N, C-alpha and C positions, 0 to 999 in steps of 0.2 A: 665654397660660397661667401660672400663677401661680409669683414667684419663690420658690422654696424656697432659695437660695445665701445671704440670711443669718441663718433659726432654722429649726430643726425641729420646728414645731408643727405640723405635717400630714404629720409622721412616726408611725405608727401598731407598732407591734411586736407581729409576732406571733409566742408565746412559743413555738411549736418551736423559731426562732432559737438561744436558748438552753435546750433542755427539758437540757441532760447537765449545767446547771454548780450548777444548784440548782431546787429544787422553786419551785411560783409565788408561795411566800409575797417567797422571796430575791428572783425577778422584779422582781416587783411594786414592794420595796424599790428596787431595782438601775435597773432604769427611772424612779423620783421621783428619786434620786439622777443623773442624769444629764440630769432635765426632758424625760423622755418625757414625754409626756399620753396615749399612750395604748396598748392590746394588746386583741389575739387570741388570750383561753385557748383551753386545747385540754382537751374534757370526761376527758381521762384526770390529765391537770395540776391543775383544779376539786376531780373526787374527794376525789383524794390527801390534798387538805391538809383537806378537805368546802368542804359548798358554800356553809355559811353564812361559815368564814374566809372562802377566799375574796374571797364578797361586800364583808365586813370592811374587809380588807385593803385590793380595790380602793377602795373608795369610799375609809379612811382617806387613802392616797393621792392619794386627791383625779383619779384617774385615766378617764379613759370607756373604751373599749370600739369598737373600727369592726368589731367582728362577732364567736362564739365559732363553735368547732371543735368537731369536727362533726356535722352531720345526715346520716341519708343508707344509705348500704348497705342498697338497698333490698332487689335481689334476694336470693330466698333459693327452697326451695323449698319445697312447700305444707308441710307441717310448720314450716316455721319462720316464716312467712310475718308471726303474728301477734306476732313474738316481736321481728318489726322496727317493725312501725308501734309497740308499746309506743315501745319503745326514743328514736325518730325523738318519738312524743309527749311525753317526758320529756328529750329533746333540746330545745324547745321550752320545759316549765316550766324549766328550766335557766336557760335564756338571758333570756328573762322577769325573769327573779330579778336576776337579770348586771346588768339595763338594756342587755344588750345592741341594737344596730339590725338587725343579720339574724341568721340563721344559716345556717352557708357548707354548701350541701351537695354531697357527692361520692357522686356518686348507684350507686354499685358496677357491674362488674364480672358476672362470672360466677358462681353461684352459690356452690359449695361456694368461694372468694375472697373473697366478700362477708361472707357466714352464716357461718361455716365451719360442721361438722357435715348440713351440704341434701348432697344430692344432687345426683352430675356433674351438667353440663349442656357441651354447647360450642355450644348455641346462642344466639348472642347478638340475633340479634331476637328474639330474645321474652324477653330481658333487656332489651330497649331499649322494648318492650311492657309489662313489668311496671311498670319505672319509674316512664313516664307513671301509671298508676292509682295507684302508692305516692305521688307526689306527688302525684297530687287530693286522694288522704287527708290526705296532709298538709297541705295546706292549707285544707285545713276548718273541721282543728284550729290553724289558725294565723290563719287570721282572725279565732277569738275570741281570740286571746293576744295580738291586735294584731301577731306577731311574722313580720316581713316574711324569704321563702325566696327565697335565691342560688345557682343553682345554678353547680357550676364546673364547665368542660370543662376537660380530663385531656388532659397531651399523648395521642398516640393507641396509646403503649406499654405503655399501665396499662387499655387495654380488654379484655384477661382479668381483672388482680383489683385493682384497683380503679370506675375508670368502665369505660363503654362510653360517656359524652355525651365526646365527645372532636372539638369542635369550637365557635367558637362559636354558629355558623349550629343547631345538634344542639339546644345550650340554650335557645337565642329560639324555634326555632320550636316544642319542648314550652311555652314562655311562653306561645308566643301560642296555642297549642291549648287550654289550661287557662286562663286568665286573659285573655278578646281582650279585654277591656274595660280593660287595665293597669290597674288596682286601684294599683299597688307594693307588693304584697303577693307579686309575683311578679318575679324579676329574676336579673343574671348575677351570680358574684363571678368576672372577670376578673383573672388571675396569669400575665403576663408569659412567667415558664417554658412554660405550656403553649399561649402559643396567641401564641409571636411570631411561629411558621414559616409561617403561615397564611395562603392567596396572597387568604381573598376575606377574614383581618383587619378593614379599613378600614371596608369599606362595613356589615359588619356587626356594627360601633361604632356605625355609623350611623344603623344601624337600631332598635337595645336605640334610642337615646334617653335620657334623663335619669334617667326613671320604668322602665328596664331597669335598670341601671347601678348597682348599688348598694352593690362595693365593688370596691379593686386592689388586685395585690399585683406587689409585684416583689423582683426577686431576678436571678441573670442564669446566661444559657447556657455553660457553658465547654466550651475546645475541648480538647484531648477533653473526654467525660466519662466520670467510667473507672466511674462509678454512677448509672443513672437516677435511683434516689431519693434516695442519699442523698452528690451530690457535686454539689449546688447550688455557685454561683459567689455572691461579694458583686459588688451591682453594678459595674458595670467591670469586670471580672476579664474574661470574656465575648462576647458575639457580640450581643445583642440590644438593640439602639437604644430602649431603653426612652422615649425623653425624646419619642419619636415617636408611641409608644404612650399615653403621658399627656398630651401633647400632644392626642388624635381622643377619650380618654374627655371632659376635658376641652371639649373644642368641643362637648360636647354638656350640657355643663351639669355636670357630674361634678364638684362642690367638696366631697367628704369627705378620709378618708387617702391618703397612699400605705404600705399594707403591707408591711412588709419578712418574705417569708416565706423563709429559711433551712435548707433539710436539709442538712447536711454535716458530715461523721463530719471533716474539716478545723477547723469555725468551732466545733464543737464542743469540739473538744479545749482552744483558750485561753480564758483569760480573760474571763469574764463582763463585764469593763469596757474590757477592749477592743477585744472584739465592739461592743459598745456604741458606743463611742467611733465606731468602722470606720463602725458604720452610720451615723451622726450624719453625719461626715465625708460617706463617698457618696452619700447621702443630697438633702446641698448641695452635689454636684457634677455630678452623673452622674444622677441621677434627676427 
């Protein structure tokens, strides 16, 4: 396993971690100031300052990308299906323009939450079937762009409103069905917040292998967790054995960034420099 204790070369900041402290340009500037060499920006943050300006800011700061958040939210009623496909094609185009190595897919839950305005449904099996079909369609477009897709399994608490792909096994089953040749164009983004609890996690990481492990996200699970969405912990403040998970993905050959992604009302209320200094310190001592 790589030694992170001496520097933060392999730290990437998911820009949601400081989304309330400034726009994407300000976040890029702060990362450069703290010697953070990579980010994973969110589409809404890119849109807020414009794709061209975002790309220019990232390039001028000399930053790399560890991914692009996010594609997906595939599930909808029939009337909104083409909108979902078009939106995901735009996400691919944006990620390609910014030079992202992959686009992270949050698959979607039930249609009324994934694509507002869709007719309500409680059929989660149908939602999961639709996700397979939608990723298959998006994969064709992504292949043409040469942009890998990384399916992110989310904690089961999000099955209704954000993603009904909830385990690493589910995500890898989709990969095996749609990309049996392991082309490198379809894999997983593993976030410890969503997968740490899974008793099958370690064998599924081994099953993934290097070619399916496209992104690795870190934060922590607080006890108690006051809000399932916006009360993630800074690494070391919770109960996740982060290093054991990193050791497992690196044992398969993953050598990319450990991307810090923290949705937290607490950390969003702190100055950006304090947050980044803490991220760097915990990346060296905990991750």
